[in-house]
C-alpha positions as a Markdown table, in Angstrom:
| # | Residue | x | y | z |
|---|---|---|---|---|
| 1 | Met | 1.2 | 54.5 | 16.7 |
| 2 | Ala | 4.2 | 53.4 | 18.8 |
| 3 | Asp | 5.0 | 49.7 | 18.9 |
| 4 | Asp | 4.2 | 49.6 | 22.7 |
| 5 | Asp | 0.7 | 51.0 | 22.1 |
| 6 | Arg | -0.4 | 48.2 | 19.8 |
| 7 | Ser | -2.8 | 45.6 | 21.0 |
| 8 | Pro | -1.8 | 41.9 | 21.0 |
| 9 | Glu | -4.0 | 41.3 | 18.0 |
| 10 | Glu | -2.2 | 44.0 | 16.1 |
| 11 | Glu | 1.1 | 42.6 | 17.2 |
| 12 | Phe | 0.2 | 39.2 | 15.9 |
| 13 | Gln | -1.2 | 40.6 | 12.6 |
| 14 | Glu | 2.1 | 42.5 | 12.1 |
| 15 | Leu | 4.1 | 39.4 | 12.8 |
| 16 | Met | 2.1 | 37.4 | 10.3 |
| 17 | Arg | 2.6 | 40.1 | 7.7 |
| 18 | Arg | 6.3 | 39.9 | 8.2 |
| 19 | Leu | 6.3 | 36.1 | 8.0 |
| 20 | Leu | 4.2 | 36.1 | 4.8 |
| 21 | Ala | 6.6 | 38.7 | 3.3 |
| 22 | Gly | 9.5 | 36.4 | 4.1 |
| 23 | Asp | 10.9 | 38.8 | 6.7 |
| 24 | Val | 11.9 | 36.7 | 9.8 |
| 25 | Ser | 14.8 | 38.9 | 10.9 |
| 26 | Gly | 14.7 | 41.0 | 14.1 |
| 27 | Ile | 11.9 | 39.0 | 15.8 |
| 28 | Asp | 13.0 | 38.1 | 19.3 |
| 29 | Pro | 11.5 | 36.3 | 22.3 |
| 30 | Glu | 10.6 | 39.6 | 24.0 |
| 31 | Gln | 8.4 | 40.6 | 21.1 |
| 32 | Leu | 6.8 | 37.1 | 21.2 |
| 33 | Ser | 6.1 | 37.4 | 24.9 |
| 34 | Arg | 3.8 | 40.3 | 24.2 |
| 35 | Leu | 1.5 | 37.8 | 22.5 |
| 36 | Ser | 0.6 | 36.2 | 25.8 |
| 37 | Gly | -2.5 | 38.4 | 25.9 |
| 38 | Met | -3.8 | 36.2 | 23.0 |
| 39 | Gln | -3.1 | 33.0 | 25.0 |
| 40 | Ile | -0.3 | 32.0 | 22.6 |
| 41 | Asp | 2.6 | 30.2 | 24.1 |
| 42 | Pro | 5.7 | 32.3 | 23.2 |
| 43 | Ala | 8.0 | 29.2 | 23.5 |
| 44 | Met | 5.8 | 27.3 | 21.1 |
| 45 | Leu | 5.7 | 30.2 | 18.7 |
| 46 | Gln | 9.4 | 30.5 | 18.9 |
| 47 | Thr | 9.8 | 26.9 | 17.9 |
| 48 | Val | 7.4 | 27.4 | 15.0 |
| 49 | Met | 9.4 | 30.5 | 13.9 |
| 50 | Asn | 12.6 | 28.5 | 14.0 |
| 51 | Gln | 11.1 | 26.0 | 11.6 |
| 52 | Leu | 9.8 | 28.7 | 9.3 |
| 53 | Gln | 13.2 | 30.4 | 9.3 |
| 54 | Gly | 14.7 | 27.1 | 8.2 |
| 55 | Ala | 12.1 | 26.8 | 5.5 |
| 56 | Phe | 13.1 | 30.2 | 4.1 |
| 57 | Ala | 16.8 | 29.7 | 4.4 |
| 58 | Gly | 16.9 | 26.0 | 3.4 |
| 59 | Thr | 16.8 | 24.3 | 0.1 |
| 60 | Gln | 14.4 | 21.6 | 0.9 |
| 61 | Asp | 11.2 | 21.6 | -1.2 |
| 62 | Gly | 8.3 | 19.6 | 0.1 |
| 63 | Val | 7.4 | 17.9 | 3.3 |
| 64 | Asp | 9.8 | 17.9 | 6.3 |
| 65 | Trp | 9.4 | 14.2 | 7.2 |
| 66 | Ser | 11.8 | 14.6 | 10.2 |
| 67 | Leu | 8.7 | 16.1 | 12.0 |
| 68 | Ala | 6.9 | 12.8 | 11.5 |
| 69 | Glu | 9.8 | 10.8 | 12.8 |
| 70 | Arg | 10.2 | 12.9 | 15.9 |
| 71 | Gln | 6.5 | 12.8 | 16.7 |
| 72 | Ala | 6.2 | 9.1 | 16.2 |
| 73 | Leu | 9.3 | 8.3 | 18.3 |
| 74 | His | 8.0 | 10.6 | 21.0 |
| 75 | Ile | 4.8 | 8.5 | 21.3 |
| 76 | Ala | 6.5 | 5.1 | 20.8 |
| 77 | Asn | 9.1 | 5.7 | 23.5 |
| 78 | Gln | 6.9 | 7.3 | 26.1 |
| 79 | Asp | 6.9 | 4.2 | 28.4 |
| 80 | Gly | 10.7 | 3.9 | 28.1 |
| 81 | Leu | 10.5 | 0.1 | 28.1 |
| 82 | Gly | 13.0 | -2.0 | 26.3 |
| 83 | Val | 13.2 | -5.7 | 25.4 |
| 84 | Thr | 14.3 | -7.8 | 28.4 |
| 85 | Thr | 16.7 | -10.6 | 28.1 |
| 86 | Gly | 14.0 | -13.1 | 29.0 |
| 87 | Gln | 11.6 | -11.8 | 26.3 |
| 88 | Arg | 14.4 | -11.9 | 23.7 |
| 89 | Thr | 15.3 | -15.5 | 24.6 |
| 90 | Asp | 11.7 | -16.7 | 24.5 |
| 91 | Leu | 11.0 | -15.1 | 21.1 |
| 92 | Asp | 14.3 | -16.4 | 19.7 |
| 93 | Gln | 13.3 | -19.9 | 20.6 |
| 94 | Ala | 9.8 | -19.4 | 19.1 |
| 95 | Phe | 11.3 | -18.1 | 15.9 |
| 96 | Thr | 13.7 | -21.1 | 15.7 |
| 97 | Leu | 11.0 | -23.7 | 16.1 |
| 98 | Ala | 8.7 | -21.7 | 13.7 |
| 99 | Ala | 11.3 | -21.8 | 11.0 |
| 100 | Leu | 11.6 | -25.6 | 11.3 |
| 101 | Trp | 7.8 | -26.0 | 11.1 |
| 102 | Leu | 7.6 | -23.7 | 8.1 |
| 103 | Gly | 10.2 | -25.8 | 6.3 |
| 104 | Glu | 7.6 | -28.6 | 6.3 |
| 105 | Ala | 4.7 | -26.4 | 5.1 |
| 106 | Thr | 6.3 | -24.4 | 2.3 |
| 107 | Thr | 9.0 | -24.6 | -0.3 |
| 108 | Ile | 9.8 | -20.9 | 0.1 |
| 109 | Ser | 13.2 | -20.6 | 1.7 |
| 110 | Asp | 14.2 | -19.1 | 5.0 |
| 111 | Leu | 15.3 | -15.5 | 5.6 |
| 112 | Pro | 18.9 | -14.4 | 5.2 |
| 113 | Arg | 18.8 | -12.6 | 8.6 |
| 114 | Pro | 17.5 | -13.9 | 11.9 |
| 115 | Pro | 14.2 | -12.4 | 13.1 |
| 116 | Arg | 14.3 | -10.3 | 16.2 |
| 117 | Ala | 12.4 | -8.8 | 19.1 |
| 118 | Val | 12.2 | -5.0 | 18.7 |
| 119 | Thr | 10.9 | -2.1 | 20.7 |
| 120 | Arg | 8.2 | 0.2 | 19.5 |
| 121 | Gly | 10.8 | 2.9 | 18.7 |
| 122 | Asp | 12.8 | 0.3 | 16.6 |
| 123 | Trp | 9.6 | -0.5 | 14.7 |
| 124 | Val | 9.0 | 3.2 | 13.9 |
| 125 | Lys | 12.5 | 3.7 | 12.6 |
| 126 | Ala | 12.3 | 0.6 | 10.5 |
| 127 | Thr | 8.9 | 1.3 | 8.9 |
| 128 | Leu | 8.7 | 5.0 | 8.6 |
| 129 | Pro | 10.3 | 5.2 | 5.1 |
| 130 | Val | 7.4 | 3.1 | 3.8 |
| 131 | Trp | 4.8 | 5.2 | 5.5 |
| 132 | Gln | 6.4 | 8.3 | 4.1 |
| 133 | Glu | 6.3 | 6.9 | 0.6 |
| 134 | Leu | 2.7 | 6.0 | 0.9 |
| 135 | Ala | 1.6 | 9.3 | 2.4 |
| 136 | Glu | 3.6 | 11.7 | 0.2 |
| 137 | Pro | 1.0 | 12.1 | -2.5 |
| 138 | Val | -1.7 | 13.0 | 0.0 |
| 139 | Ala | 0.7 | 15.4 | 1.9 |
| 140 | Thr | 1.5 | 17.2 | -1.4 |
| 141 | Ser | -2.2 | 17.4 | -2.3 |
| 142 | Ile | -3.1 | 18.9 | 1.1 |
| 143 | Ala | -0.2 | 21.4 | 1.0 |
| 144 | Asp | -1.2 | 22.6 | -2.5 |
| 145 | Ala | -4.8 | 22.9 | -1.5 |
| 146 | Leu | -3.9 | 24.8 | 1.7 |
| 147 | Thr | -1.9 | 27.3 | -0.3 |
| 148 | Ser | -4.8 | 27.9 | -2.7 |
| 149 | Ala | -7.4 | 28.1 | 0.0 |
| 150 | Leu | -5.5 | 30.6 | 2.2 |
| 151 | Gly | -4.8 | 32.7 | -0.9 |
| 152 | Gln | -8.5 | 32.9 | -1.7 |
| 153 | Gln | -9.4 | 33.8 | 1.9 |
| 154 | Ala | -6.8 | 36.5 | 2.2 |
| 155 | Pro | -7.8 | 40.2 | 1.9 |
| 156 | Asp | -7.0 | 41.9 | -1.4 |
| 157 | Asp | -4.2 | 44.0 | 0.1 |
| 158 | Met | -2.4 | 40.9 | 1.1 |
| 159 | Gln | -2.6 | 39.0 | -2.2 |
| 160 | Glu | 0.8 | 40.0 | -3.3 |
| 161 | Met | 2.3 | 38.7 | 0.0 |
| 162 | Ile | 0.4 | 35.5 | -0.3 |
| 163 | Ala | 1.5 | 35.0 | -3.8 |
| 164 | Gly | 5.1 | 35.4 | -2.8 |
| 165 | Ala | 4.8 | 33.1 | 0.1 |
| 166 | Gly | 3.7 | 30.0 | -1.7 |
| 167 | Arg | 6.7 | 28.0 | -0.4 |
| 168 | Leu | 5.9 | 29.0 | 3.1 |
| 169 | Met | 2.3 | 27.9 | 2.8 |
| 170 | Arg | 3.3 | 24.5 | 1.4 |
| 171 | Thr | 5.8 | 24.1 | 4.2 |
| 172 | Val | 3.1 | 24.9 | 6.8 |
| 173 | Gly | 0.6 | 22.5 | 5.2 |
| 174 | Gly | 3.2 | 19.7 | 4.7 |
| 175 | Ser | 4.5 | 20.1 | 8.2 |
| 176 | Leu | 1.0 | 19.8 | 9.8 |
| 177 | Phe | 0.4 | 16.7 | 7.7 |
| 178 | Ala | 3.8 | 15.2 | 8.6 |
| 179 | Thr | 3.2 | 15.8 | 12.3 |
| 180 | Gln | -0.2 | 14.1 | 12.1 |
| 181 | Leu | 1.3 | 11.2 | 10.2 |
| 182 | Gly | 3.9 | 10.8 | 12.9 |
| 183 | His | 1.2 | 10.9 | 15.6 |
| 184 | Val | -0.7 | 8.1 | 13.8 |
| 185 | Val | 2.4 | 5.9 | 13.2 |
| 186 | Gly | 3.5 | 6.4 | 16.8 |
| 187 | Arg | 0.1 | 5.2 | 18.0 |
| 188 | Leu | 0.2 | 2.3 | 15.5 |
| 189 | Ser | 3.5 | 1.2 | 17.1 |
| 190 | Thr | 1.6 | 0.7 | 20.3 |
| 191 | Glu | -0.8 | -1.7 | 18.6 |
| 192 | Val | 1.0 | -3.9 | 16.1 |
| 193 | Val | 2.5 | -7.2 | 17.2 |
| 194 | Gly | 4.7 | -8.0 | 14.3 |
| 195 | Gly | 6.2 | -6.5 | 11.1 |
| 196 | Gly | 3.5 | -8.0 | 8.9 |
| 197 | Asp | 0.5 | -7.0 | 11.0 |
| 198 | Val | -0.9 | -4.3 | 8.7 |
| 199 | Gly | -0.7 | -6.5 | 5.6 |
| 200 | Ile | 1.7 | -4.4 | 3.5 |
| 201 | Pro | 5.5 | -4.8 | 3.5 |
| 202 | Val | 6.5 | -2.0 | 5.9 |
| 203 | Met | 9.6 | -3.8 | 7.3 |
| 204 | Pro | 12.9 | -3.8 | 5.3 |
| 205 | Asp | 13.2 | -6.6 | 2.8 |
| 206 | Gly | 14.0 | -10.0 | 4.5 |
| 207 | Glu | 13.4 | -8.8 | 8.0 |
| 208 | Ala | 10.9 | -10.2 | 10.5 |
| 209 | Ala | 10.1 | -8.9 | 14.0 |
| 210 | Ile | 7.8 | -9.1 | 17.0 |
| 211 | Leu | 7.2 | -6.3 | 19.5 |
| 212 | Pro | 7.2 | -7.9 | 23.0 |
| 213 | Gln | 5.3 | -5.0 | 24.6 |
| 214 | Asn | 2.4 | -5.4 | 22.3 |
| 215 | Phe | 2.6 | -9.2 | 22.2 |
| 216 | Ala | 1.8 | -9.2 | 25.9 |
| 217 | Asp | -1.2 | -6.9 | 25.4 |
| 218 | Phe | -2.5 | -9.0 | 22.5 |
| 219 | Gly | -2.6 | -12.2 | 24.5 |
| 220 | Arg | -3.8 | -10.8 | 27.8 |
| 221 | Asp | -7.5 | -11.7 | 27.4 |
| 222 | Leu | -7.2 | -14.8 | 25.1 |
| 223 | Glu | -6.5 | -17.3 | 27.9 |
| 224 | Ile | -4.0 | -19.1 | 25.6 |
| 225 | Pro | -0.6 | -20.3 | 26.9 |
| 226 | Glu | 2.0 | -17.7 | 26.1 |
| 227 | Asp | 4.4 | -20.2 | 24.5 |
| 228 | Gln | 1.7 | -21.4 | 22.0 |
| 229 | Leu | 0.8 | -17.8 | 21.2 |
| 230 | Ala | 4.4 | -16.9 | 20.6 |
| 231 | Leu | 4.9 | -19.9 | 18.3 |
| 232 | Tyr | 1.8 | -19.1 | 16.2 |
| 233 | Leu | 2.6 | -15.4 | 15.8 |
| 234 | Ala | 6.3 | -16.1 | 15.1 |
| 235 | Thr | 5.3 | -18.6 | 12.4 |
| 236 | Arg | 2.9 | -16.1 | 10.8 |
| 237 | Glu | 5.4 | -13.3 | 10.9 |
| 238 | Leu | 8.1 | -15.5 | 9.3 |
| 239 | Ala | 5.7 | -16.7 | 6.5 |
| 240 | His | 4.8 | -13.1 | 5.7 |
| 241 | Ala | 8.4 | -12.0 | 5.5 |
| 242 | Arg | 9.5 | -15.1 | 3.6 |
| 243 | Leu | 6.9 | -14.5 | 0.9 |
| 244 | Phe | 8.0 | -11.0 | 0.2 |
| 245 | Arg | 11.6 | -12.0 | 0.3 |
| 246 | His | 10.9 | -14.8 | -2.3 |
| 247 | Ala | 8.7 | -12.8 | -4.6 |
| 248 | Arg | 10.9 | -9.8 | -5.0 |
| 249 | Trp | 8.4 | -8.2 | -7.4 |
| 250 | Leu | 5.6 | -8.4 | -4.9 |
| 251 | Arg | 6.8 | -5.6 | -2.6 |
| 252 | Leu | 6.9 | -3.1 | -5.5 |
| 253 | His | 3.5 | -4.5 | -6.8 |
| 254 | Val | 1.8 | -3.7 | -3.4 |
| 255 | Ile | 3.4 | -0.3 | -2.9 |
| 256 | Ser | 2.6 | 0.7 | -6.5 |
| 257 | Gln | -1.1 | -0.2 | -6.0 |
| 258 | Val | -1.2 | 1.8 | -2.8 |
| 259 | Arg | 0.4 | 4.8 | -4.5 |
| 260 | Asp | -2.0 | 4.5 | -7.5 |
| 261 | Phe | -4.8 | 4.9 | -5.0 |
| 262 | Ala | -3.1 | 7.8 | -3.1 |
| 263 | His | -2.4 | 9.7 | -6.3 |
| 264 | Gly | -6.1 | 9.9 | -7.0 |
| 265 | Ile | -6.8 | 11.6 | -3.7 |
| 266 | Arg | -8.0 | 15.2 | -4.0 |
| 267 | Val | -8.6 | 17.5 | -1.1 |
| 268 | Asp | -12.2 | 18.7 | -0.5 |
| 269 | Thr | -11.4 | 22.4 | -1.2 |
| 270 | Asp | -14.8 | 23.6 | 0.1 |
| 271 | Ala | -14.2 | 22.0 | 3.5 |
| 272 | Leu | -10.6 | 23.4 | 3.5 |
| 273 | Glu | -11.7 | 26.9 | 2.5 |
| 274 | Asp | -14.4 | 26.8 | 5.3 |
| 275 | Leu | -11.7 | 25.8 | 7.7 |
| 276 | Ala | -9.2 | 28.4 | 6.5 |
| 277 | Ser | -11.8 | 31.2 | 6.9 |
| 278 | Arg | -12.0 | 30.6 | 10.7 |
| 279 | Phe | -8.6 | 29.2 | 11.3 |
| 280 | Asp | -7.1 | 30.5 | 14.6 |
| 281 | Pro | -3.3 | 30.0 | 14.7 |
| 282 | Ser | -3.5 | 29.9 | 18.5 |
| 283 | Gln | -5.8 | 26.9 | 18.4 |
| 284 | Pro | -4.5 | 24.5 | 15.7 |
| 285 | Glu | -6.4 | 21.6 | 17.2 |
| 286 | Glu | -9.3 | 22.1 | 14.7 |
| 287 | Leu | -7.0 | 21.7 | 11.7 |
| 288 | Arg | -5.3 | 18.7 | 13.3 |
| 289 | Gly | -8.6 | 17.1 | 14.0 |
| 290 | Ala | -9.8 | 17.7 | 10.4 |
| 291 | Leu | -6.6 | 16.1 | 9.0 |
| 292 | Glu | -6.9 | 13.0 | 11.2 |
| 293 | Ser | -10.6 | 12.6 | 10.9 |
| 294 | Gly | -10.5 | 12.6 | 7.1 |
| 295 | Ala | -12.8 | 15.6 | 6.9 |
| 296 | Leu | -10.6 | 17.1 | 4.2 |
| 297 | Leu | -10.8 | 14.1 | 1.9 |
| 298 | Pro | -13.9 | 13.8 | -0.2 |
| 299 | Glu | -15.7 | 10.5 | -1.1 |
| 300 | Arg | -13.7 | 8.2 | -3.3 |
| 301 | Ser | -14.0 | 8.6 | -7.1 |
| 302 | Glu | -14.9 | 5.6 | -9.3 |
| 303 | Glu | -11.3 | 5.2 | -10.3 |
| 304 | Gln | -10.2 | 5.2 | -6.6 |
| 305 | Thr | -12.9 | 2.6 | -5.8 |
| 306 | Leu | -11.6 | 0.3 | -8.5 |
| 307 | Ala | -8.0 | 0.9 | -7.4 |
| 308 | Leu | -9.0 | 0.0 | -3.8 |
| 309 | Thr | -10.8 | -3.1 | -4.9 |
| 310 | Arg | -7.7 | -4.3 | -6.8 |
| 311 | Leu | -5.6 | -3.6 | -3.7 |
| 312 | Glu | -8.0 | -5.4 | -1.4 |
| 313 | Asn | -7.9 | -8.5 | -3.7 |
| 314 | Leu | -4.1 | -8.4 | -3.7 |
| 315 | Leu | -3.8 | -8.2 | 0.1 |
| 316 | Ala | -6.4 | -10.9 | 0.5 |
| 317 | Thr | -4.4 | -13.2 | -1.9 |
| 318 | Ile | -1.2 | -12.6 | 0.1 |
| 319 | Glu | -2.8 | -13.0 | 3.6 |
| 320 | Gly | -4.8 | -16.0 | 2.4 |
| 321 | Trp | -1.6 | -17.8 | 1.5 |
| 322 | Val | 0.0 | -16.8 | 4.8 |
| 323 | Asp | -3.1 | -18.1 | 6.7 |
| 324 | Val | -2.9 | -21.5 | 5.0 |
| 325 | Val | 0.8 | -22.0 | 5.4 |
| 326 | Thr | 0.7 | -20.9 | 9.0 |
| 327 | Glu | -2.2 | -23.3 | 9.7 |
| 328 | Asp | -0.3 | -26.2 | 8.2 |
| 329 | Ala | 2.9 | -25.3 | 10.0 |
| 330 | Thr | 1.2 | -24.9 | 13.4 |
| 331 | Ser | -1.0 | -28.0 | 13.2 |
| 332 | Arg | 0.8 | -29.4 | 16.3 |
| 333 | Leu | -0.4 | -26.5 | 18.5 |
| 334 | Pro | -3.6 | -27.3 | 20.4 |
| 335 | Ala | -4.6 | -23.6 | 20.5 |
| 336 | Ala | -3.7 | -22.8 | 16.9 |
| 337 | Ala | -7.3 | -22.5 | 15.7 |
| 338 | Arg | -8.2 | -20.1 | 18.5 |
| 339 | Val | -5.2 | -17.9 | 17.8 |
| 340 | Ala | -5.9 | -17.9 | 14.1 |
| 341 | Glu | -9.5 | -16.7 | 14.6 |
| 342 | Ala | -8.3 | -14.0 | 17.0 |
| 343 | Val | -5.8 | -12.8 | 14.4 |
| 344 | Arg | -8.4 | -12.8 | 11.6 |
| 345 | Arg | -10.9 | -10.8 | 13.7 |
| 346 | Arg | -8.1 | -8.3 | 14.6 |
| 347 | Arg | -7.2 | -7.8 | 11.0 |
| 348 | Ala | -10.8 | -7.5 | 9.9 |
| 349 | Val | -11.6 | -4.8 | 12.5 |
| 350 | Gly | -8.3 | -3.0 | 12.9 |
| 351 | Gly | -7.2 | -1.0 | 15.8 |
| 352 | Pro | -7.8 | 2.7 | 16.6 |
| 353 | Ala | -4.5 | 3.8 | 15.0 |
| 354 | Glu | -5.1 | 1.8 | 11.8 |
| 355 | Gln | -8.5 | 3.5 | 11.6 |
| 356 | Ala | -6.8 | 6.9 | 12.1 |
| 357 | Leu | -4.4 | 6.0 | 9.3 |
| 358 | Gly | -7.3 | 5.2 | 7.0 |
| 359 | Ser | -8.8 | 8.6 | 7.8 |
| 360 | Leu | -5.5 | 10.4 | 7.2 |
| 361 | Val | -4.7 | 9.0 | 3.8 |
| 362 | Gly | -8.1 | 7.7 | 2.8 |
| 363 | Leu | -7.0 | 4.1 | 2.7 |
| 364 | Glu | -8.2 | 1.2 | 4.8 |
| 365 | Leu | -5.8 | -1.8 | 4.6 |
| 366 | Arg | -8.4 | -4.4 | 5.1 |
| 367 | Pro | -8.2 | -7.7 | 3.2 |
| 368 | Arg | -12.0 | -8.1 | 3.1 |
| 369 | Arg | -11.8 | -11.3 | 1.0 |
| 370 | Met | -9.2 | -13.0 | 3.2 |
| 371 | Arg | -11.4 | -16.0 | 4.1 |
| 372 | Glu | -12.3 | -16.6 | 0.4 |
| 373 | Ala | -8.7 | -16.3 | -0.6 |
| 374 | Ala | -7.6 | -18.8 | 2.1 |
| 375 | Ala | -10.2 | -21.2 | 0.9 |
| 376 | Met | -8.7 | -20.9 | -2.6 |
| 377 | Trp | -5.2 | -21.6 | -1.4 |
| 378 | Arg | -6.4 | -24.6 | 0.6 |
| 379 | Ala | -8.2 | -26.1 | -2.4 |
| 380 | Val | -5.0 | -25.5 | -4.5 |
| 381 | Thr | -2.8 | -27.2 | -1.9 |
| 382 | Glu | -5.0 | -30.3 | -1.7 |
| 383 | Ala | -5.3 | -30.6 | -5.5 |
| 384 | Val | -1.7 | -30.0 | -6.7 |
| 385 | Gly | 0.5 | -30.0 | -3.6 |
| 386 | Val | 2.8 | -27.5 | -1.9 |
| 387 | Asp | 5.4 | -27.2 | -4.7 |
| 388 | Ala | 2.9 | -26.2 | -7.4 |
| 389 | Arg | 1.1 | -23.9 | -5.1 |
| 390 | Asp | 4.2 | -22.0 | -4.0 |
| 391 | Gly | 5.3 | -21.9 | -7.7 |
| 392 | Leu | 2.5 | -19.4 | -8.3 |
| 393 | Trp | 4.6 | -16.8 | -6.6 |
| 394 | Asp | 7.6 | -17.2 | -8.9 |
| 395 | Tyr | 6.4 | -14.6 | -11.5 |
| 396 | Pro | 3.7 | -11.9 | -11.4 |
| 397 | Asp | 1.7 | -13.4 | -14.3 |
| 398 | Leu | 1.3 | -16.7 | -12.4 |
| 399 | Met | -0.2 | -15.1 | -9.3 |
| 400 | Pro | -3.9 | -16.0 | -8.8 |
| 401 | Thr | -6.4 | -13.2 | -9.7 |
| 402 | Ser | -9.7 | -12.2 | -8.1 |
| 403 | Asp | -11.4 | -14.5 | -10.6 |
| 404 | Asp | -9.4 | -17.4 | -9.2 |
| 405 | Ile | -10.6 | -16.5 | -5.7 |
| 406 | Asp | -14.2 | -16.6 | -7.1 |
| 407 | Asp | -13.6 | -19.9 | -9.0 |
| 408 | Pro | -10.7 | -21.9 | -7.6 |
| 409 | Ala | -11.8 | -24.9 | -9.8 |
| 410 | Ala | -10.6 | -23.1 | -13.0 |
| 411 | Leu | -7.2 | -22.4 | -11.4 |
| 412 | Ile | -6.9 | -26.0 | -10.3 |
| 413 | Ala | -7.8 | -27.2 | -13.7 |
| 414 | Arg | -5.0 | -25.2 | -15.3 |
| 415 | Leu | -2.5 | -26.4 | -12.8 |
| 416 | Thr | -3.4 | -30.0 | -13.1 |
| 417 | Ala | -3.3 | -29.8 | -16.9 |
| 418 | Ala | 0.1 | -28.2 | -16.8 |
| 419 | Ser | 1.4 | -30.9 | -14.4 |
| 420 | Arg | 0.4 | -33.6 | -17.0 |
| 421 | Gly | 1.9 | -31.7 | -19.8 |
| 422 | Glu | -1.4 | -30.9 | -21.4 |
| 423 | Ala | -2.8 | -27.7 | -22.7 |
| 424 | Ala | -4.7 | -25.8 | -20.1 |
| 425 | Pro | -8.5 | -25.8 | -20.5 |
| 426 | Ser | -9.8 | -22.8 | -22.3 |
| 427 | Asp | -11.7 | -20.1 | -20.5 |
| 428 | Ala | -14.0 | -17.4 | -21.7 |
| 429 | Met | -11.1 | -15.1 | -22.7 |
| 430 | Asp | -9.4 | -18.0 | -24.6 |
| 431 | Asp | -12.6 | -18.7 | -26.4 |
| 432 | Ala | -13.1 | -15.1 | -27.3 |
| 433 | Leu | -9.5 | -14.8 | -28.6 |
| 434 | Ala | -9.9 | -18.0 | -30.6 |
| 435 | Gln | -13.1 | -16.7 | -32.2 |
| 436 | Leu | -11.4 | -13.4 | -33.1 |
| 437 | Leu | -8.4 | -15.1 | -34.7 |
| 438 | Ala | -10.7 | -17.4 | -36.6 |
| 439 | Glu | -12.7 | -14.5 | -38.0 |
| 440 | Glu | -9.5 | -12.8 | -39.1 |
| 441 | Thr | -8.2 | -15.9 | -40.7 |
| 442 | Asn | -11.4 | -16.6 | -42.6 |
| 443 | Gly | -11.6 | -13.0 | -43.7 |
| 444 | Gly | -8.0 | -13.3 | -45.0 |
| 445 | Arg | -8.8 | -16.4 | -46.9 |
| 446 | Gln | -11.9 | -14.9 | -48.5 |
| 447 | Asp | -9.9 | -11.9 | -49.6 |
| 448 | Ala | -7.3 | -14.2 | -51.1 |
| 449 | Val | -9.9 | -16.2 | -52.9 |
| 450 | Asp | -11.7 | -13.1 | -54.2 |
| 451 | Ala | -8.4 | -11.8 | -55.5 |
| 452 | Gly | -8.0 | -15.1 | -57.5 |
| 453 | Gly | -11.5 | -15.0 | -59.0 |
| 454 | Ser | -12.9 | -17.9 | -57.0 |
| 455 | Thr | -16.4 | -17.6 | -55.6 |
| 456 | Asp | -16.0 | -20.4 | -53.0 |
| 457 | Ala | -13.3 | -20.5 | -50.3 |
| 458 | Gly | -13.5 | -24.3 | -50.5 |
| 459 | Asp | -12.7 | -24.4 | -54.3 |
| 460 | Ala | -9.1 | -25.1 | -53.7 |
| 461 | Ala | -6.9 | -26.4 | -56.5 |
| 462 | Pro | -6.3 | -30.1 | -56.5 |
| 463 | Ser | -3.1 | -31.4 | -55.0 |
| 464 | Gly | -0.2 | -30.3 | -57.1 |
| 465 | Gly | -2.1 | -27.4 | -58.6 |
| 466 | Asp | -2.1 | -23.6 | -58.0 |
| 467 | Pro | -4.4 | -22.8 | -55.1 |
| 468 | His | -5.8 | -19.9 | -57.1 |
| 469 | Gly | -6.6 | -22.0 | -60.2 |
| 470 | Ser | -4.1 | -20.2 | -62.4 |
| 471 | Glu | -2.2 | -21.8 | -65.2 |
| 472 | Gly | 1.3 | -23.0 | -64.8 |
| 473 | Gly | 0.4 | -24.9 | -61.6 |
| 474 | Asp | 3.3 | -27.4 | -62.2 |
| 475 | Asp | 5.8 | -24.5 | -61.5 |
| 476 | Asp | 4.0 | -22.7 | -58.7 |
| 477 | Gly | 2.1 | -25.4 | -56.9 |
| 478 | Pro | 2.7 | -26.8 | -53.4 |
| 479 | Asp | 5.4 | -29.3 | -52.5 |
| 480 | Asp | 4.8 | -32.9 | -53.4 |
| 481 | Gly | 4.1 | -33.8 | -49.9 |
| 482 | Ala | 1.1 | -31.5 | -49.5 |
| 483 | Ala | -2.1 | -33.0 | -48.4 |
| 484 | Pro | -5.2 | -32.8 | -50.6 |
| 485 | Gly | -7.0 | -29.5 | -50.2 |
| 486 | Asp | -4.0 | -28.0 | -48.4 |
| 487 | Gln | -4.0 | -24.2 | -48.9 |
| 488 | Arg | -0.9 | -22.2 | -48.4 |
| 489 | Pro | -0.8 | -18.4 | -48.2 |
| 490 | Val | 0.6 | -16.6 | -51.3 |
């Protein structure tokens, strides 16, 4: 059959066979234009082919994250608005006053670089490396599962081609995920007000920022004076950035816990195989929708649930401290309580883009115990003061735990005892450890006594004698200063 006599469907099948075989040479736009009978945009397919050619010719192995950046920036920059001089001046003044107020509310020092007003596009560029790091385990899992699912769905006569095109399939799956991640991050840039809005350290170390475009949207229905709103949000943003700057280990601690959760994600292969069996390349919306809705991610395993609980407690501990410090620093603001409640509700619910992010990577960044954690930090502040409270961030092993959130009194007791130079009150773990050590010690003494022929551990030799009752005690006995009944190990 001559090439001109083939139907569009046969043309497309031949094209896919050549792509799967790694043959991307000799395919020109004129050939692609014949696919218009299948309602496939030749220009779009030409772009896809260029990406596939790059995948075959290049050396990059894994997800092309530049797709995520382009998609995110496309959404973030759609309105074309920048930061006006007036907005920058107003926020600079708010940050300056907020820094002075924070100096009275916390001992954690100021940032090395001045905070700034940024556009949505600036926020995307600054935070995308962190989103990439968090999403990479999920992207890899989806790419691997897509390769396996498509291989199982392919006819027998195409299995050799499928087996030889594993890298292509990984590229396609990874590219789809990267594009969807970029879409979500781009939408997120239209919702967040500051760098610390999502609870995790997405901004570079030591940087604080507010997005004026989103700041205006946030305050539109609150009926709160704009200068008070700016002061509160600037104070909260600075407190968040200061904490992560001071506790250098905290950033890695948070990111590691997020990645621990993400590494446990496995794709629902049954759902993916069902999707692959009816996948129409001319209508990729179904696959995109499945990625963004979370339909390809099964319910959490027990290990993932535990990892998520640990992460939620950690985020609540961080944001509870930020809440208390911000409340103390902004006590002069008449509308501070109203803004604080609006921020808490916003964090508890999350916006549409944050919900989409949770569906895409299976992770909801909600500090569900933020109020309880804030109550703990308030009690600690009132009991031991600001210095001792902020000192808990100096080292990882000092940071309050979920048990401390449940029982702040135990944490306060330890801190007050330490301030007086006393031993901290024992807790259940201390008691269990002491009992274990006592049992080991008593067992060792009994063994030693048995070895010396004594039937009673209390039958020690008198002062100056051999503890085992052996002769020659004048030579081998304890020192002259030993107390009566003192037993020394042999």
